[in-house]
N, C-alpha and C positions, 0 to 999 in steps of 0.2 A: 185624802184632803179632804175636808169639810168643803161643801159648796160654796159656805160663805167666804172659807181664807182664800178659796181659789179666785172667787169671783174681785175678792180686795186685789188681788195680786194683781188682778188684768189692770183692777181701776189705776192703784198705786202707777205702773206705768204708763197706763195713758194708751199702749199703743198694741197691736197685733200683729206679726208679720206673716204675711201670707203665700206659702209656698206652693206653686203648681208646675213640674217639671216635665219634662218629656222621659228623660233618662230617671229611674226613680232611684238609681245608686249614686247621683249627686245627691239627694235628699241627707243624707247623715251629715254628710263635709260640709253642705251648705248653712244645716239648723246649729251645728257646731260654730261657725264662723258668725252668725246672728247672734247666738249666744254669747260667744267673746267678744260682740261691739255691744252687749248690754240688754239685749232683749228677750226675754224671757218665754212672754205667750208666743207660741209658734203653730200658726194653723197650716194643714196639709190634708190640700183638698180632696175628696172622692172622689175625683176622676184622675187623679195621679195615680200611674200605674204601681199595684202594690200598695196599696193607700194604709191597709191595715198593718201589711206586715212590718210596714215603717215607722208606722205610728206606735207600734208594739218597741220597736229597738229603740225611739228617741223617749219612751217614757223610762228609759234605765240610764239616761244621763243624767248628772243631777244641776238640780238648777233649770234645768229644762223645764217648761210647761206644756204640755204637747197638744194638740188641739185637733179637731176636725171640722172640715169646711165642706160646702157644697153639698150637705144633707139635705136630702128633698122627702125622706119617710121616715116614716120611726125604727123601723130595721134596720137603716144604716144608722142610726143614733146609737141606737142599742149594740151593734154588733162594735161599730166605732169607741165606744165606751167601754166595751168588756177587751178591745185591742188595747186600752191604755189609756185615750183621749179623756183629756181632764176637764175639756170645756167643747160645747156643741155651737155651730156657726152654720145660719142656712141661707141662702138667697130668698126666701119668699118665708109665708107668714102660716103655721098651720099647730094645729093645737097639738094633733096628738105627738108632735117631736117637742113640746115645749114638756106635755105631759112624761113622757118617758125620761127624758132628762133627769126632769126636777124625783120622779121615781125612783131613779139611779144615783139621785145624790152630784149631778154634774148640771153648773152653771148654760144656759142657753141662751145665742145671741141670736134673736132671729130678725130674717132680712122683712124687708118692706119699703113701700115705694109711697104710697100717699098717704096722707092727715088721716085718713079712715084705719088703714095698714097699721101705722105706725100706734093709734091708740088700739085697736084688735091686739096686736102684739102683748103690748104693755098691760092691756084688762085679761088675756090669757094667761099671765106670767111671768113674759120672757124679763130676765135680766138685766137685758138689755137688749136696745133695738138696733139692729145694723140699718143704715139707711143706704137703700141698694140702687139702682149705680149710681153715688155720689156726685160724680162728673158732669152728668143730666145734670142733676137738679141744682146743684149750686150751693157756695155755703149761704146764704143768702137766703134760701128756701131750709136751710136749717136754720139759721136766727128767727126765719119767720114761725116755724114748728115751736122752737124753744121758746117763743114766749107766751102761748096760750098753753105748753104741757110742759111746765120747768121739772115736773118730778119725772117725768122720762128720761133714763138715761140714754143717749143715743152715741152710735158707732158708723159716723159718716165714712164707707170704702169705697175705693175705685177715684183717682185722679188726685190723693194726697200725694202732695212733696214736700220737703225743705222749704220751698218757698212758699209755699200757701197755709202750712199746718196752721200758723197762728191764725189765721183768718177761721180757720174750722173751730179751733178751740174758742174764739171768744166770740163764734155765733152759738154755740152751747156745747158743743160736742165734748163728752164725758172721756172717751176713747178714740182711736181713728184705727182702720183697717186699712196695711197697708201692703200690696201685693207687687205692684210694677218696678216700685224700688228693688225685690230682692228675686223676680222673677224675669228678668233681663237675661233672654235666650241665649243671646252671645257670650257673656259674662259667666251662666252658669256652665255652658258647651263646654266653655275653654276652662274652667276651674278656676277661676280669677277669688281664689276665697280671701285672699286679704282685701283685696275691694269693695268685696261682700259685707267684711267686718266693717270697715270704716263706714261702710253708709249705715251698718246700724247704729256706729255709733254715734254717726251726725245727727239720726233722729233722738238718739236718748239725751244726746246732750243740749238738743233745741229744744224738747220736753221740760226738761230740768232747769234750764234759763228762763224759758216761758212763764212757768210755775215760781220760779223765784222772782220773777219780776211782778208778779200779780198777787203774791202774798201780802197780804196788809202788815204795815210796820207797826212794830211796838210803837204805842205810845208814848211821850216823855214823861215818866212821873215828875 
């Protein structure tokens, strides 16, 4: 899949589910449950045991868009893409990561914290800027950034929940990164896959309802 098509698929759904688990054997059933709930873009963090092996396995599941997260250098990005990652997410802003992702034809969601870092990531070519940790900055910060920098696509990550997701989109988010809802240790260890699927479906439904409500109505002729 071409980079533009991958990126558009992420934008269309406006959510990336983040998987960070202690027992890597739970990655596949967890990802399948999230996919069954309607979320296609699923990020596996590099600090998950055997992350590359499981990204390869996820790449073979129809309809799933596997990505890699917690990438901190170009070699990690290259290895993950070689393993099957379709997009790369970083917690930091680093030009070498952006460059290698584009060289290999994959979108990169580059992490940033301050206005300067956000603009720098955008200037270096990041397809989207991951505003992290969003729970520290808050949705009012995102709104303040969106005003002077309206052309930069932002993905707040950290502290996103069904209760506040509308505030993030109202504040200018193009997408949200959600980890806490999908990495509840007790839920994962107890293999509560139907519960995980229901959580994914809740996010999908909320986002769809939000977009429908914001869609301009056709004027009466």
